[in-house]
N, C-alpha and C positions, 0 to 999 in steps of 0.2 A: 351512221351520223351520232353526233353527240347531242348529248341532253341540253336542250338550250334554257330553261327554266333561269329566271333571273331570281332566285331564291334557294338556299338551302334546302335539302332534306330536313327538316324540322328535328331539334334533339329531344326526343322525350324527359321531363323532368318531373319532379316531386311538385305538389301545387304548393304554392309560397306559404300558407299557412299552416301547412301541416310539415314541412320541413324545417321552419323557424322554431319549430321544439323539439327536434330531433337530431343527431350527429352520422345519420346516414346520408350515403352520396345524393347531393341535389341532382346531378345529371345522370339519367337512368341506361345511357349509352344506346348507340346504333344495333339494330336488329340486320342480320346479313342481307337481308333484301332493302335496307336503308343504304347500308356500306355502296351495295352493288348499284343502288341508282344514285346514289351521292357521285359517284366514279364516274360515270357515263356523261356528268356535266365539265370533265377534264378535256381540254382542249389538246392536249398533249403539244404544247408549244415548241419550237425547234430551236428558240433563245433558254427556255427553262429559266424566265425570271424568280420564279418561287423559290428552286434551288440556291439562286444567290441569293435569296432573302434566310435562307435557314446558316446559322453560325456553324452548325456541324455537316454541311452538303449534303443531306441527303438526297440519295437521287426519286424525287418526288411522284416526276410523272411515270416511272418506272415501278414505283409499287400501286399507285392508283390504276394501274392499266393491269396490275394482278388480281386487285379488288376487283374492276369489274368484270374480270372473268371467272370470279369465286374461288381465285387461288390463294387462300388467304396466309396459308405459309410460306408461299414463293413471296407473297408481298411483306411478311414478316421479315425473312431472309435478307430482302431489298434492304429495309429499314436497318436493320441491323449491322449492316455492312457499314452503318455508319454512327448508329446512335445505340447505344447501349441499353436505356432507360425508356424506351418509346411509351410503354404503359403511362409512367408519368410526365412525359414531356407532351403526349396527347391531351390531357387534362391541365396543366399549369405553364405551358405555353404563350406567351402572348403571339399569338397569330396573327393577330389581326396587323401586328406592325413587323410581321416578318415574312414567312412561308406566304401569307393570304395575303398578306400587305402588297403583296407583289405580283399577285393571282390577275392574269388578264381580265378573268372574268367578272372583278370587282370593278373594271372601268364604267358600265352598265350591270348594274346589280351586284348581288354578293359575289364574294369571291369562293372557289371552290372548298368544300369544308377539310381541310385538310388535317385538321388537328383531330377533329371528331373520327376520320375515316385510320388515322395512325392509332389512336385509343382502342378503335375496334379490333382492329389487327392485333395489336399488343392483347388484349382480355382475350380473342379468339384463340392465340396461340397458349397462353397460360391455361386456359381450359381445356387445349384437345391436343396439343404437340407433347412429344416426348423429348426427354434432357438430351441434349448435345454433347459430349465431352469434349474437352481441348486437347486434341495430340500432339500440339506444335512440339518439336523437339528445345529443351532447355539450353541456355547458352552458358549457364555458370554463372551469369553474372546478377546480382539482386539491387534493388531497387527501393527505397522507402518512398511512403507517402502521407503526408501529417493530412488527417482532415477524412473524414467518410461521407462525405457531402457531395456534390454533382461532379464537381471539380475532380476531388480525388477519385471517387469511383470509375470515372471515364477514365480517368490517366492510369489508374490500375489495370483495367479491363483489356486497355489496347495493349501496354505492356506486356501483359502476361500472356495475348497473342502472339508479341514477337519473340516469346522464350524465355523472357525475364521471371526470377523469381521475385514477387511484388509484397511485401506486407505494409497492411496500413493501418494507421495509429490514429485510434477514436478516442478522442477526451471523455466522451460519455458514455455511459454504460449501454447504448443501443446504436448500432451504424445509422447512417443515413443524413446526419446534419440535418441542415433547414429543411429537407423531406421529412424529417422526424419529429422535428420540434417546433418547427414554424409554421408548417401547415397544416390548419385541421381538418380533420376526419373527414368532413363532410364534403371536401373538396379533393381529399386526395386520402384515399384509406390505407393505414399503414400497414396491413396485413400484405397490401400490393406493394407497398414500398419492399419489404422483406422480401418479396418473391423476386423483384427485381432486382437487388442486391445478390440473394442467393444465386442467382444465374452466374452474378460475375464469381462469387465465392467457387461453384461449380469448374471454372476453368482453372481453379486453381490459386485464388487471389488468396491471401492470409488475414484476415481483420484481427486487430488486437483491441478492444475496447479498454476504456478504464486507464487510457496511457494520456498523459500530460506533456505534450511537448513543447519542452522548454521550464518544466518542474520534474516529472519523472526519469526523462532523459532529454538531453539538449541537439541541436543538429547534427555538432560537433562530432558528440558522443557517437551519432549513428555513424557518421561518415567511417568514424575510428572503427565502427563495428563490420566494416567489409561493405556497407551500402556505397555504389559505384555512382548513386545520385541520390538526391531527395528532392521529391515535389510538396510544395506547400501548398496545399489545398484547404486553409483551416476556416475560411470565410469572416463573415462580419457579425461577432455577436456582442457585441460590445455596444450598449444601448445608448442613443443620445437623450438629453434631456433640455427643459426649455428655458432653465435658470429664469425661473419665476419664483415669487415667494408662496411658499406651501406646499412645494412640491416632496418634503420630506413627510408629510402627512399619513398618517393611515389610511388606505384607501387608495394611494396613486401606485399604479404598477406599471413598470416597463412593458409595452408591448410583447417584449422578446419574454421576460419572466412570466406574462400572464399567458402566454400560448404555449409555452414548455410547462407551464403546471399542468394545461390541459390535455398536451396533445401528446407528450412523450412521456409525463406520469399521469395519463389519464386521468385527471381531474374531473371531468364529465362523469366521470363513473364512480364518484364519490357517492357512500361509504363504500363501494364494493373494493375500489381505490382506496386507499388513506391520503388522498392528495385534496384538501380541505382548499376551494375558490372563493373566496365571498365577492358577489357582487352588487349586491342591494337590487332594488327597484328600479334606479335612475343610474344610467352612465354616461360618462363623455368619453369617447375616443378623441383624442386631439392628431390630425395629419388626415391624409387623405390618399394613401398608397395602398396597394394590394395588402402590405400590413394591416394597415388601418381598418380595413375592410372584413380582413378575416377574424379583427379581435371584435368590431363591432358586432358580427353576425354571430360570432362565438357568445359574447354578452347575452345577447338575444337568448340564444337556446339555452343558457343556464338559469335562464327565467328574470333575466332583465324585463320591467314592461314599457321603458323609456329607453332609447339607445340613442345618443348624438354623434354625428361626426362632427367635430368643429374644425375647420380648416380656413386659412387666411386668405387662401385666394378665390378666384373662382372655380364654377364646375368643370370649364373648359381645360382647365390647368391641372386638375385633379389629376395624380399621375397612375392611379389606380386602372385596369384593365374595364373596360367598357362593359366585360360580362360581369366583372363582379361590382361594378358600381350599380347597374341594371339589376343582380342578384340581391341586394342589399337594399334598392328599394322596394323591390317585390316583398321582401321582409318583414318591412315595416321600420325599417332605419330612418332615422330623422336628419336630413343634412342642414347643416348651419354653415353656409360658405359665405367668405368674407369676414369671417371672423374668428378674432386670436385671443387665445387664453391669457389674461394680466396678471393672475393670481387665484391661487387654489385655498378656500376655507375650510376650517375644522369647527366642530363643537367642542363642549368644555373638556371631552375627551380625547382630546386630537382626531377625531375620525373626519374623514371627508364631508362636509354637507353641503359645498355650493362651489362653483368656477366663475370668478367673475370675468367676465368678454369685452372685449374692446370692439366693436364695428370695425370693419375697413374698406377702404376702397381703392382701386389700382391706379397706379400713378406710371411712372413713366419705364419701360423696358429695362431688366437687368442688365448683367452680363450673360445671362444663358439665353436674352430674349424674351422673358416672361416678363409683364408688366408686375412692376414691385407694388406690394398693397402697403398702404399708408393708413395708420389712425385716425379714426375719425374723434375730433376731439369732445371730449363731453359725452361718448354715446354707449359708458361703458354700462354693463348691467350684469345680474348677477344670475345665473343658472342653477337650480336646486338639484345636486346630483351627491350618490352615496358611491360613487368610484369615478375614477379618471385613471382612464388609461392612456399613456402618452408612445407616440407610433410617427416619432419625425423620423425615423431614419436608424442605423447601426454603423458603426466601424468596426476595423480588426482590434481583436483583442492584443494589448502589447507585448505580453508575455514572450511571444517569438523574437521578435526585436529587440526586446532587452536582455535577451539571453543569446543571440546569434553575432557575434563579432562580426565585422565586414558586411553586412546585409543592409544596403541603401534603403530608405522608405520616404515615404513621404509625409509634410507635417502633419497631415492629419491620419497618420500610421500605415498607409497603403502600402505594401511593398513595391518597388519600382522594377520593371522587371523592361526587357526586349521584346517588344509586340511581337517581334517575328516569329521569335523562340520559345517567349517565357522565360531565359535565364534571366538571375538576378546579378548582382553585383559578386555575390559570393560565387567561387568556384564549385560548380556542383550542383549548387541547389537552382530548382525552378519553381515558379508559383505561378497561380492562376485562380481566375473565381473572385468573391468576394473580398477576397484577401490581397487583393489588387486594387480591384474597381471600387470598391465600397459595395453597398447592397446591391442587386443587379437582379439580372434573372437566371434560372437554371438553367437554360438551354446557352446561355453567354457563359455561364458558368463550365458547363461540360464542353463547349468549344475550345474552350484554353486550356482543360485538361488534355483533350487529345493533340492540339497544337503542342504542347508540353510535351507528352508522351513520344510523339513524331522527332522531335529536337533532340529528346533524350537519347532515343534510339540511333538516331544517326551520329551524336558526339559520340557514344560510347563505342561504336562499329567504328569509330575513325573516320566515318565519311564527311 
């Protein structure tokens, strides 16, 4: 009989007032007993709505059945038949909007903790299993992948299993893309990212770092070098700004720069690692997505006494995961909803000392269906801050589109693709992930990489 408890087995976590001063992982993970107990909550539905909610179509009930039986390696094999990065997805996927959002158990009570069990299975495998070699026969064709983030890693992993020689070209000095530079250590430990990437490298994928495609080498030159196809998964690393007075003052960061300094360049270990990150005592983070939560919670851990989230809409419209909002509140982040920055002010030396804010009210719905915020006249006030972090989104770097003739792009910079095959307007070039959609989720990028790999394989085999 299934376990009919209306609630998930709770996830052990660090105390909020302890964790907001360190960079160790917030959630501590299930024990095997917890994972097996949670697995018994699954009803093993015939129509499997959770699978339809997963962008990479992991056979979720099948892996949960293995967990319930204590066959954790079997569960890992089921997951990795469709998902090459389970330890990462178990931690950062927005399960509440995807697999768990479709779970029948969520109609009355909480859905099954699919993400928590995926994380457990992946961690168990890393701690206990022996590496498996890829013995697929090579087909003599080579494919290039641009960008070593979730889309690129997934595409490369799928293609290597199909017999291609795959080289991934990464602009930064470490592979991982947003997994390495964007997501903080306390949410996604970097040694874990390295291990998941190593598992793909062990299959035979070659990763070349410090190669900026569009500068070091162009896509046309890759094709001339004998690559039969190129997949572009270069992400969305170009920050957007508010275009308000004072954005050039000292002490204003884009969230992209701030998090890159802290995560990829280990700024949280200064002076052990030579990357200074100045935050001061009071920090305002503009925006309310996952990146804004990451920046705010990071600033708190770096010693800021007061950290504000300033967002022009209401809490109900905040795009961050519910778990991230919940954790930020627990850690003492102060939320200022229906508030919009009007200007950033500085002292006589040019350093930020205030942010001018104007209060908002919600008007009629906009094109996206969300009610548009409108300024309340005369409601302006100043908030004393030392640092301002802008976290209102990113767009693709223009380098690839400027150096690749024949590649059609959106006005905002995204590469235009056939959504069924991820093919671009340029013969032999495919694209997926944030470089197509703008900043989205890890698992959606992985889904695009997987879809592109299948289409590349089909095309190159002449099917």
